N, C-alpha and C positions, 0 to 999 in steps of 0.2 A: 504495499499499501506506500503511494506518497501522497497522502493527505495533507502533509505540512506544506506542499510546494502546490498544491493543486487548488488554481484559482477558479473556485465556483465561487460568482460575486453573490450570489442568492443566499451562501450561508457568512454567518458575521464573523466567525472564528475558525481556527481550526481546530480546536474543541469541538463543533457543531458535526465536525466529519466523524467525528469517533463512532466506529459500530457499535450499536448498543450491548452486542455480544460483550465489550471491553469494557464499559461502562463500572463503575464503581457499584456496589451495593451498598443502599441504606434501606433497612426494613422499613416498609408500610405498617403504619398502625391500623388495626381493624376499625379504628374510628375513622380513617382518612375518606376524604371524601371524592366525591367523582360523579360521574354520570354513569348510572346501573348499567352496562353492560355484558352481553355474552355474545359466543361464539359456537355457531352450529357446523362443525366440519373442523378437522384437526390437520389438514394437508397443508401443502407448502406455504398458502396465503394464511390460513387458520392460525399456522405455529407463529410465523413473523408479526402477526395482529398480537396475537398474546403476548409475545415479546415487548412490543412498542406501547402496548396499555401497562403493562407491568411496572413500564419507567414511566409513565406519562402519569402525571398528577391530575390531569383532565378527567380522566376515567378511574372507574372502580368495575373491576374485571371480577364478577359475582360467579360464572357457571360457564363451563363449556360440554358442550353434547357431541361425543363422538363414537366409534363404535369399540375404540380400544380401552382396555384396563389402565388404570391408573398408573399404574408403574411404568407401561409400554408409552403412555401420554409424556411422561418426566422423561424419560431416554430421549424420545422424538426431541422435547421439547431443549433437551441439555445439550445436543449434540447435532449439530448444523455441517454438513460438508462444505457448502458453501459460505456462511456468514459466521463461523466458529461455535467455540464452545460456550453457552451461557454463563458468563460471571458472577450472575447474582445468587440470592438463594433459592435454594429448592430442595423440598421435601415432599414425599409421601403420607399423607396423613388419613389411613383407611381408604374410601374412594375418591379425596378430594387432594388437589396438588395445594402446597404452599408455596407463593413465589413472591418473593422478597418480602416473607414475615406475612402477605396476607393468604387467608384461605380461597381456595376457588374450589368450589364443588362442579364435582365430573356426572354426567350423564350419561347414559348410552342406548337409547333409544332409537330405531330407524324410524319411526312414525312422529312427525312433529306432534301429533296429537296426543301422545306418551309422555311427551318430556316434561310438561309441568311447570313453565318458565314463573308464571304466578306464584308459585311455592318459593321460587328462587329469586325473587327481586330483580330479574331483569327488564329494562324497558326497551333498549336499543341494542338490538341484535345483526350480528355480523352471518350472514347466510352465505358462507362458504364452502358448502358440500358440491356447488356445481348442478345441484340437483332440481333445487326448489327455486326455480328462477324468473316465475312470473306470479301475477297477483294471487291468481285462484291456488297455487300449488304453497305458496308460501301465507295462506290463509289461517292453516292451523296453529300458526305460530303466533297471530296475533289473538286468532281465540282464545289461546292459551296463557294470554297475559301481556303478549310482548306489545309495545306501542308502536316501534318501528322497526323495520325490517330494511338493513342494507344490503345488496345482493354485490358480491366480491367479482362478479363478472357482468357481462352485457347481459340485460333484460331480455327475455325471450318471448314477450310480449310488447305492451306501450308503456310498459313503466316509466317514469320520469327517469331520465339520464341527467346526474350532476356531475362535472369535472370541475375538480375545484381549482380554484384562479383562473375559472374560461368562463362559466356562467353559474358561478357559486350564488349568485343574485335570486335566481330563479327557483329556488327550494322555496317552497310554502307551506306552513305547519298542517295544511289539509292533505298533504302527502303522505300515504304511509307505507309504500312500498316504493326503495328510491337504488337505481343502479350507479354503483361508480364507475362505469365503464370497464372497458380493458386495460390492463397496463398498456398496451400500445397508444389506443386513445388518449390516455393519461403523458403519456409522453410525446404525442404528436401535437394534441391540441394547442399547449401552451405557446408552440411555436408557430405555428399556424394563427393563431388569434394574434400576436405580436405582428407578424409581417403581414397579415391580412388588414389590421387596424391602422397601421401607419404605410402603408405601401400599397394595398388593394392587390388580391390574388384575384387574376383572371380565369386561369384554371392550373390545376397542378395533379402531378403524379407521384404517390409515396412509396416506398419500399422500405421494407423493414427486416432490417439482418437480425433476426431472432434466436437468441437462446433455446436450446431443446429444452422440451416440458414433459411431465411426465405421463403427457398422452400419448408421447411417440413409443416406437418400439426401440428395446434396448438393440437385438439382434431382426433381421428381416421378419418379417410377420406378415399378416394378412390386415387388408384395411377396403371393406367394400365403399366407403365412402369417397377415400382418395390412396389411389392405389399407390404413389410414389409417398405417401405419409406411411407408407406399411412397409418403409425400407429401416434399415438401422440409421437411428437417429447420432450415434456417434461416430459413424464411418460416412456421412456424406452432407453435402448441402443440398437441402429438400427445398424446390418452388411450392410454395403453397399459396390458398385463400386468406385474406384477412378481412375484416369487417371492421375495423379500425377507421379508416379512412373515410366510410360511409355514416360510422358513430359519429365523426368529427362533425358532419354536416345536422346532427340532431341537437349539439350544442352550440352550433355557428351557422346557422339555418340560411344565410345568406350565400354559403358555398353549396349551396345543393345541385348537383349537375356540374359542378365545378371541380370535386376532386374524388380521387379515386384511389386505389393501390392494390399492393401484395404483397408478399412474405418471401425470405427466404429463411429457413430454420438450417444453423448452423452447429456443428457440435462444439458449444462452450455450454456449461453448465448454468451460467447467469450473464448478467447483462445484454442488452440489446442495442442498436443503432437505427436510426430511423431518415431516409434521405427522402427529402422533401424539394421535388424538381418543380419549378412553377414559373409561370409568366405573370409578371406584377402588372398592375394597372397603369404603374406613373413609371418613369425612370428614376434612378438613383445610383448609385457604385454599392460595390462590397462593403467597403469601409463604412459608409453611411448607416446600411443593413447591420453589421456589429455595433457601431458605435450605439445604436437606439438598443438590441438586444442587451445590450450591457448596462444599457441606462435603466431597462426594466427590470433587469435581473437584480438592481439595487435596490429599485424603488417598490412599484406597485405588482411587481409579480415576484418577488423576492420569496425564497421557498419555493416555488413553484418552475419559474424558470430561469435556470443556472446559465454561467457564463465560462468556458474557458479558452485562454489561448496557448495553452501548453500542448508539446506533440506527446498526447496522453494513447493508450489503449484499453480496452476494455476492461482490462482487469482492476484497473487504476479506480472504476465506479462501483467497484463492490460495496454494498451497504452504502450506498451513496441514497439519502433521502430527499433528494430534489428530483420532481416528476421529470423534468426533460432540461439537460445540461449542451448548450449551444456550444460548437466548435466550430470555432473562428479560423483553424487551418486548417479544417477539412472541405469547408466549402469552396466552390468556384462560380465564376461567373462569367458566360455567354457575351452576354450585352447587357445595357441597361435594364432591361426588362425580364432575363431570362437566366435565373441561377438556380445553383444546386445547394440546399443548405443542409447541414448534417446536425442531430442532437443526440445524447448518448442517453440511455434510462436504464436503471436498475430494474430490470421487469418483476422484480420481487420486493425488494424491501422498499425502494421507492413507492411502488404501487400500494402497498402496505400502509404504508405512513398516511396516503390519501386515503386510505379506506376509514383511517380512525380519525383522521382529520373529519373527513365527511360525517361521519357520526357523531362528533363534536360539535360539529357546525349546526347539524338538524336538532342537536337536543338543547343547546343556545338558543336558536330562534324559536323551540318551543316553549322557551322557559321552563324547561325540566330543573328539576333539585339535583345541585351538584353538590 
């Protein structure tokens, strides 16, 4: 890691770069207050959301529902190949986890109707199973006592989508089911917003060079949906489809019909990079674009849109909490209206931070007790 030299203008200090796994542990009292949160599903995103919540004074993680026993959950939480070992407090107490001195109840129901969120005191739920991604399918959570459900994936119905720092203000308290979109939409949309707001986008193509994920095959297997997707993730560069660009037009409606994209899955475990090639509405220079992005990363989009002018590679962005980091050295311009722009994003850690931010934003807007 070269966090000490990384120039991410969206972060105020080198300490802010420090991955959660290496932060010092200070026990949280049972009396610590925060928004009452829970997690359904303990996969890659669910576990990282739990790590973030354990260190975030805005949240009070009360319960996690997953199929695994508490002992295995503790193992999964403590050890992470990409983000390192959890350095905080962690114990197993019967069927509960004790994280940083705070007891987190675990349940193991497959049917949301059987979880009993009302008895657990959870109000804001991160739905990270990847299964219950519609209002209808997630309704049993609300029937069971949940106030708001936040999907850590694109919704499979017309539930509203909120991308922090892009259309944050569109959240209204009458929304019950809200999607945080995808990691790639969060990696793309901030840069798109910055460019469209200041230079105008006439049309654009997006390509994400995306880290492999658990949905892919370790060795060649079968995939009826996508034949190439059935090939070994660790040995191939695999062209794939993505809905990320289309999802951006949901949160920036003026770009509908002007933006689409695709993906290449590559054999790295984490960190992805997005290439936005666009025709601009007004003439500019590459230097002016860089200056504007840097200004925004220090101002209104701080923490969402970052900026680097160093010669960095993907591993340098592991555990970076920023949604999208503009790489000034990687982009090129063909003429004053045609440009290729590059931004990095940790598709696991950066996205998980935005899920927690969205949950807290919703709770604050709702006037929830913290």
